[in-house]
C-alpha positions, 0 to 999 in steps of 0.5 A, spaced: 894 184 482 893 191 481 896 195 475 902 199 476 900 206 474 903 213 473 900 220 472 901 224 465 899 231 463 893 231 458 888 234 454 881 230 453 879 233 447 882 238 442 882 245 445 885 252 446 883 253 453 888 252 458 883 250 463 882 244 459 889 241 461 889 236 466 892 230 469 890 223 468 893 216 470 895 211 465 898 204 466 906 204 466 909 204 459 913 198 457 919 199 453 922 196 446 929 194 445 931 200 443 928 204 448 929 206 456 924 208 461 926 215 464 923 217 471 922 224 469 924 230 473 923 236 469 919 238 462 919 244 458 913 247 454 914 249 447 909 252 442 908 245 438 905 242 445 899 247 445 898 247 438 898 239 438 893 240 443 888 244 438 889 238 433 894 241 429 897 234 427 891 231 426 892 232 418 898 227 419 896 221 424 890 219 427 891 220 435 887 217 441 884 222 446 886 223 451 893 226 448 899 226 453 903 232 452 910 234 452 916 233 448 922 235 452 925 231 458 930 231 463 930 225 468 933 219 470 933 212 467 930 207 471 930 201 465 934 199 459 932 196 453 936 190 451 938 193 445 941 199 448 948 200 450 950 207 451 946 208 457 945 204 464 940 205 470 941 211 474 944 215 468 941 222 468 939 224 461 935 229 457 933 230 450 927 232 445 923 225 444 920 223 438 913 223 436 911 216 438 914 217 445 910 224 446 908 225 453 914 227 457 910 232 462 909 225 466 912 221 472 915 216 467 916 216 459 919 210 455 924 214 450 928 211 444 935 212 446 938 215 440 934 221 442 937 222 449 944 224 451 947 224 458 946 231 462 953 234 464 955 234 471 952 239 475 947 241 470 940 241 473 934 238 471 930 244 470 936 247 465 937 241 461 929 240 460 929 247 457 934 245 451 932 239 447 927 242 442 929 249 442 936 248 442 936 243 436 932 247 432 936 253 433 943 248 431 940 245 425 937 251 422 944 255 423 948 249 420 943 249 414 944 257 413 952 255 413 953 260 419 960 262 420 965 267 422 964 271 416 956 272 416 951 276 420 945 273 423 938 276 424 933 272 428 927 276 431 924 274 438 931 273 441 928 272 448 923 266 445 925 259 446 928 258 439 931 265 439 935 265 445 938 259 443 940 261 436 943 267 439 947 263 444 950 258 439 951 264 434 956 267 439 959 261 442 959 255 437 959 259 430 962 265 432 958 269 427 960 276 425 954 280 427 948 277 431 942 282 431 935 280 434 929 284 436 925 284 443 921 289 447 924 294 451 924 291 458 928 285 454 934 289 451 939 288 456 938 281 457 938 279 449 945 283 449 947 278 455 946 272 451 950 275 446 946 279 441 951 284 438 945 289 436 938 289 439 932 292 436 927 294 440 921 293 436 916 297 440 920 303 437 923 301 431 921 297 424 926 292 423 925 292 416 927 299 415 933 299 420 936 293 417 934 294 410 939 289 405 944 289 411 944 281 413 947 275 410 942 270 413 936 270 417 932 265 421 925 266 421 922 264 428 916 268 428 913 267 421 914 274 418 915 274 410 917 281 411 924 278 413 926 278 406 927 286 406 933 285 411 937 280 407 942 282 402 941 279 395 944 272 395 943 271 402 939 266 405 932 265 410 930 259 413 923 259 417 921 254 422 914 258 423 911 258 417 907 252 413 913 247 412 914 245 405 911 239 402 917 235 402 918 237 410 911 234 411 913 228 408 919 227 412 915 229 419 910 223 417 916 218 417 918 220 424 910 220 426 910 213 422 905 209 418 898 213 417 891 210 415 888 211 408 885 217 410 891 220 413 895 218 407 890 222 403 890 228 408 897 228 408 897 228 400 892 234 400 896 238 405 903 237 402 900 240 395 897 246 399 904 247 403 907 247 396 902 252 393 903 256 400 910 256 399 911 258 392 907 264 394 911 266 400 917 265 396 916 270 390 918 276 394 925 272 396 926 270 389 925 277 386 931 279 391 935 273 389 934 271 396 934 263 398 928 261 402 925 255 405 922 252 411 925 247 416 922 242 421 927 239 426 929 232 428 931 229 435 938 227 435 941 225 442 948 225 439 948 232 436 946 234 444 952 230 446 957 233 441 954 240 441 951 242 447 954 238 452 961 242 452 957 248 452 952 247 458 958 244 462 962 250 461 956 254 462 957 258 455 950 257 454 944 256 459 937 257 457 933 262 460 928 260 465 922 264 465 918 260 470 917 253 473 911 250 475 909 244 479 906 238 476 899 239 479 893 240 475 893 248 477 901 248 475 900 245 468 894 250 467 898 256 469 904 253 465 900 252 458 896 259 460 903 263 460 905 259 454 899 260 450 900 268 451 906 268 448 910 273 452 914 269 456 922 271 456 925 264 456 923 257 457 917 255 461 919 249 466 914 244 469 918 241 475 915 233 476 920 232 482 926 234 485 
């Protein structure tokens, strides 16, 4: 009997070259009791995808080549595990899968059910696919910053994947007092449409001079320690772009799962280096009495359902889509080339099937 196979986007060696990305065949996945099988309609790209292809996560776990790619997914459930009660075959779902389930740029993927939420009626697969990682990252960070109607927020790179969700959520979910961002000249109007109340054109002005000691909380999406200059004494900064603190890496390891002895040694070494780097990075913030820490998001289907579904259904938030590429070798390579370039205005989507 011939083995049933499916196609998935992969890299066969660690690489930073988009031309090394390809599509390969794999045996159909089997699902665990807590999982569902999803027929993928669309997947979106995030920086972690090409960073992982470069070998970033080797310090945490031993990965087997070829590497399947993709964390964000939108599709239709085709099988349900025996322990899953919240979904049934035919449900349209979306989410950011866990590390053990990575590989959503594919025809099919097995996913832990608790990472998924049902797609609201009339929301297209391409739109839903762009929400998971970037949306959850923005939501979890803004929660941690304690953003509310009394506080002003600064988030640079407002037209990046995470930045645009931070702006939309700050306006529609948190009702922030002021929402400030930076973009290039051609993106100023679009950032205002998303909900930014003040937009700084970084090609013309230095945000650290314009906003000196002006904002209550800041969300660092680009890895710039100078962000400390814009926050008031007593304010807070959270970064998702700088090396995470050792404790955050340990939390990530729990998601990754068991690692071998060499992996544990590497993790402990990286944890110590991370703590040292964060101690160094924190000096300027402490001098101003500004709280600073790093953050790693965690998949959460319930959070998608409770926070994002009402906002998506009402179209109060809608991810900006920079480009949609077909699920072909050329399409995958072009999509990753644009992602690696880093100047896309919005999410990059791979359309696996209509």
